Steps between C-alpha positions, in 0.01 A plus 500: 500500500512293815809300403611471858219269579629250231722200630840593404627152560611347177510125461796405284453244209641184653662313226723265686233297665337433170808296408515321837389135439376448864298828521187305549644283772413528862771538764497353847730484798700187555703598827441553854546857634502695817483872618854622596362853580171668446620590141722204401461131446754227452459177304571186703639192345750211573831490326647191350639384841174560683576828666234751512584811303312834462510737202380862520392683180493844361159682509376397157604141539324478827169667365485280204564193722223592730264561210577155351171341606442290204179671401611766251689469179816692430310726257239569755761577760648769267158675503500496879850652511381776265202568722733536809721759329186674386344495839823631663493783234837372364616481142470154353857380397501433118692174575283381789407180309861409440595582860220295634570204288875509569417505876249218470752286310758559754265402775429180306837408362752653751314473827267209412243708705216489242390284201294569198204289416246491203205483740411688821635346818415507858778595740626195683445537875873509567544802291182704571609657832829589659664240725541601869 
């Protein structure tokens, strides 16, 4: 009778994460970063010749990089992302787990901006806060 009170947010069955061997690993930042604007950050690193380079990122890369605090597993992070979609009253994408893992792997392998560890990690001081 009062179906409009029911939560219409459907959580998909996430199957991809169940096959991901590092789903219970923690992820932590491994690069310095700085604010470019109020909404955009850049990774800061030296290239092979010692020159300082900056790399800006798309929204989701930036969000996941900033969330890489070393204190939550990849599986736990998926639940946090689901909650964010629900809190914003948005439909939870059925491939959210695959998208999240693909983005985290790119941050790890392509940008060398995070690492996966089997145990929780404290962020190193150099990576906690933006540089000036």
